[in-house]
N, C-alpha and C positions, 0 to 999 in steps of 0.2 A: 504493499500499498504505499508506504514512505520511499521507497527506492531511490527516486528521483530527488530527495532533498538534499539540499548542500546547504542551507541556511536554515539555523532555528532560530525563531525572535520568542523572547520572554517578555511578557507584560511585567513591571514591576511591582506597583501597591496591588496588595492580596494576593500575587501569584509569587515573587520573590520574598516578601515580608508583610508583616501586619499594618494594615493601613486604616480600612474604614472603621474598625471598630474605635480608633480615637477621635474621626467624625461623630460616631454616636454619641460618645462620651461628651464631646464638646457640646453637641445641640442639647443635651440633657442638662449641664452648666448654664448654658444660655437661656434655657427655660426657667430654670430655678431663679436665674438674675432678673428675670421680667416678669416672675409670675404675680405681681401687683399690679401688672396690667392687663395680662389675658390668661388664659388656662393653658398649659403646656400642650395640648393637642392643637389648640388654633396657632399658637407660638411656631410650631413646629412647621404645620403647614403653609404659615406666611413667610418664615425663612426658606423653605423649599422652593416657593414661587419666586422671591427676592433672586435667590442664588441662578434659577431657569432663566430668569429675567438678563442676569448680570452675565451670562457665560459668553455672550459674545462681545463683551466687553473687557471682561477680566480673564476670561478663558478658566482651564481647570486648577486646582490646587486649593492651598491653605490661604495665601493670602487674598484671593478673590472671595474666600468664604467669611475670611474675618471682615472684608469691606461690606459684604452682604448683612453681615450678622448686624454691623452698625446701622446700616440704613434700614433695617427692618426694627430694629429697637426704637430709632427715631419715630418711624410712623407709627409703631404700635402705644408709644408713649404720647403721641400727638405732639411730638416735639418738646417733651417737658423733661427730657432725658437728664439726668445729673452728670458730670462731668466724669464722676469717680466710676461710673457704669461704664462708660466708654473706654476709660483705662481697665476695667476687669474683664470687657470684652476683648481689648488688646492682647491681655495676659493670656486671655484661652488659646489665641492664637500663636503667641510665642511658646506657650507650653507644648501646643503640639508640634511647633517647627524643632523643637529640643528634645523631642521623644527619643530614647534610645531606640535602635534597630532591633526589631523580633523577627529573625530569618522564620520562615515558616519550614515545619519539620520536612526532613530530608533534599531539601533544597541544594545544599552544597554537595552532596554526594550525587545527585543528579547531574549537576554542572561539572563535576570531576570526571564522571563517567563520559559524557558526551564531548568534552572538550578535546581536539584533535580528531574527532571523527566527523564534526561537523565546525561550520562557523556559526560561533554562538553571539546573538546580538540582543541588547535590551531596546523594546519598541515601546515605549509608555507616553502618556500625557501627563499634563502638569505644567507648573512652575519650573522652569529650567535650573534656577540655583538651588530650590529645595529638593530637586531629584538627583542632580549633580553630589550634593551633600550627604544624599541617604546613599546612594550608590558608596561613596567613600566610606562612610561609616561602616557600611554592612560589609565590607573585605571581600567583596563578590567581582569587583571589578577586572582583578586578573584574568576571570571568565571569558571576558567579553571582547570581541574582536571591534565591536562598534556600538555606540549607544545613541538612541534617537530618542530627544524628547519631542514630541507631537505635540501641536496645538490642538488637534482632534485626531480621532482615528475613525475617517469615513473611507469609502474604496479610495476616493482621490487621493487621500493621504498616503493610502498604501502602495498606489500606483507610483507615486513619488519617490517611496521608499524602494521599490524595485528598480527602478531606474538608476536610484543612487546606488544601489547594491548592484546593479549590472547582471541581474539574474532573472529568469522567467517566474512568473506567479507558481509554474508548477514545482520549482525547486526552494519554495519558502514554505515553512511549518512554522503557524504560530502558536504558543502555549500562553493561555491565560484565564482570568477567572470570569470574564464578562462575555457572555454571548454578543451582546449589542456591539462590544468595542472591539474583543479581541476574536470572535470566531464567524458572526455573519458576514461583515464585511470580507474577510478573507476568501470564504467558500464563493463570494458573488464574483470574485476576480479569478478565480481559479486556483487560487492558493489551497494549503491543508491549515487545520486547526485542532488544536487538542483544548476542551473546555474542562479545567479544573474548578469547580465551584469554593466558594469562600462563604462562610456561613453567614456574612452579613454582607447584604448588597444594596448600594445606593439606588432609590427609587428610580433615579433618572437613567439606570445601567439596565433594569427591568424591560423584558421583553413579551409579547402575549406568548399564550400556548401553542397559537398557530404559528407564528414565526420561529418557534422552537422547532417545532417538527418538519420545518419546510428541509431543511438541508442535510446533509450527509457530514455529521460530524463526530469525533469519540470524546465521552465523557469519563473522565477518571475521578476517582474518589480522592487520590493522594498523588501529588506531583513525583514520587516513586514508581508509580506505576506506568509513566511515561517510557522508563527502560524496558519494559515489558513489551509495549506498543511498538516502539523504534525496533 
């Protein structure tokens, strides 16, 4: 099935290391800060809407998330927000940026095994500085031939990546936790994908059951199973 593969691309957040869990914790902290203005459920809904509205301006990542929290807090408080609360929101973001890297089980073992057999790259989206820092802190940089921090992960973005790597779609395999970003766009351009679900998924990354069943891809429970599949 994967005989033509030359390059294996790994998503970073929630494929190499824990990420989404920290966003859920931050959302909970944010809701607690604003519980004098709205219910936690309403705050969550409004923050999500604000994040999606702002994606085209700020892109993905913690810094855009922090700006969306501040904007959301100002609106929910009817612009009565005390400066101290803005500082506390900024502190939530700083804490997220300084989190230690928690590698997912088996990832280093998989990279060691695949290194030399394939060209390994990182294909992730988010804030460039933040992702570079995480890769450095992770100790995994030595395994990767190339790191691509993309502004988004649509078919057009992957086509640009193929051009950059100078390979055919059939020679690329993507491994990641998001069906929307790491699997479906790859299948649609003729590349291969392995889905490794993470226990928490951002609502923006979810897909319908119909989309889930439309394409042919492999789902594994743990990254170590990729060695068996390959």
